[in-house]
N, C-alpha and C positions, 0 to 999 in steps of 0.2 A: 935733712930732717926739718920738718915744719914745726914751728912753735904752736902750742895750744893757744887759741884766742883768749884774750883777757875778758873779764867781766862775768857776772853771774848769769845763770839761766834766767830766762824771763818768765817761764811758766813750767810747772811740773804736772804731767798727766799720766795717770795709771789707767791702762785700757783693760777692760773686762769684756769677754765675748759671750753673747746671748743668742739663743734660738728664738726667743720671744722678746724682741726689743721693746714693743709697747708695754708689756707687763713690767719689765725692768724700769722703764721710764716712770710708770705710775708709782712704783715703789720708791725710787730715789727722789722723785718730786713730792709725792704725797705723804709717804711715811717719814723719810729722812728730812724732807723740806729743803733739799738742795736746789739752788737756782740754776736753770739752764744758761750756760755762758756762751757756748758755741754750738750751733746746729749745723752739722754737715750732712744732714739727711739720714744716711744709714749709720751715722756715728753722732751721738749726743754727748756733749762734754759739760759736766756739772761742776760748779765751783764749790769746793769744800771750805776753803778759807783763803786768804790772800796768797796767791802763788801756787796753791795745791788744788788739783782737779781730778775727777774720775771720768773716764770716757767709757760710755756704753756702746758697744759695737755689735752690729748685726753680723753674726758669724758667717753668713752667706757671702758677705762682701769684704770682710776684714782680712788682715794679713795672717791671722791665726784662726783656728776653728774652735768651736765649743768643745769642751771636754767634760766628761762626767765627774772626774776627780778634780777638785779645786784646791791646789796647793798654794792658794793666795788668800791673804787676809787683808781687808781694808780696815784701818784703825783710825778712829776719830777721837781726838782729845777734846773734852768738854769741861766746862766749869762745874756743872751739876749732874754728875753721873747718877745720883740717886733719883733725881727727877726724870732723867732719860730712861732709867730702868723702869720706873712706874709707867711712863708713857709706852715703852716697848711691851710691857705686860698687857696694857690695855689694847694693843694692836694684835695680840696673839701671834707673835712672830715665831717662825719655825726655829726649833732648837734653842730657844731662849734659855740662857743659863741664869743661875742665881748670881748676885753680886759676889765678887771675890776680891781678895787683896793679895798682891804679890809683893811681899816686903823686900825681896831682893831687887826688884825693879822699881819699887816705890810707886806702885799704881793701885788703884781700885777700879775694877772693870767688870764688864759682862760681855757675852757674845751671843750672836744669833746668826741665822742664814738669810740671805736675800732670796728672791723667787727662784733662782736657778742654782742655788747651793753655795755661793761665795760666802765665806764667814766674815762678819763685820764685828769688830770690837769697838765698844764705846768705853773710854777710860778717862780718868782724871789722875793727876799726880798727887801723891800723898806726902811728898817731901820736896823741898826746893831742889831744882836741878835734875829731877827724875824725868 
């Protein structure tokens, strides 16, 4: 049996699959303001925060294919969820929710959909350690 290598992961990337990669890129760059960290041509990797990234993949080339049902949520924790909600409202985002609080989780949040239906949650902690 081989031992697991020591040391932490260097980077975390969640990959999402798109039919229209340019539209997804415009959304993640223009609306969310994420910087492009790695450009692999048919895969664009955006930095969310130190060590965390989201990869937008052209489904025609990726390891998985686009699916109509999106059982994935991308969650971004921010310092000013109210400011983000006001900004999201000004962008007329699809399926934008009202702000809500989940006392059990200790968060204040809202959700919306990206151009191809992935749900994005923007949240802030309402108590230490949440």
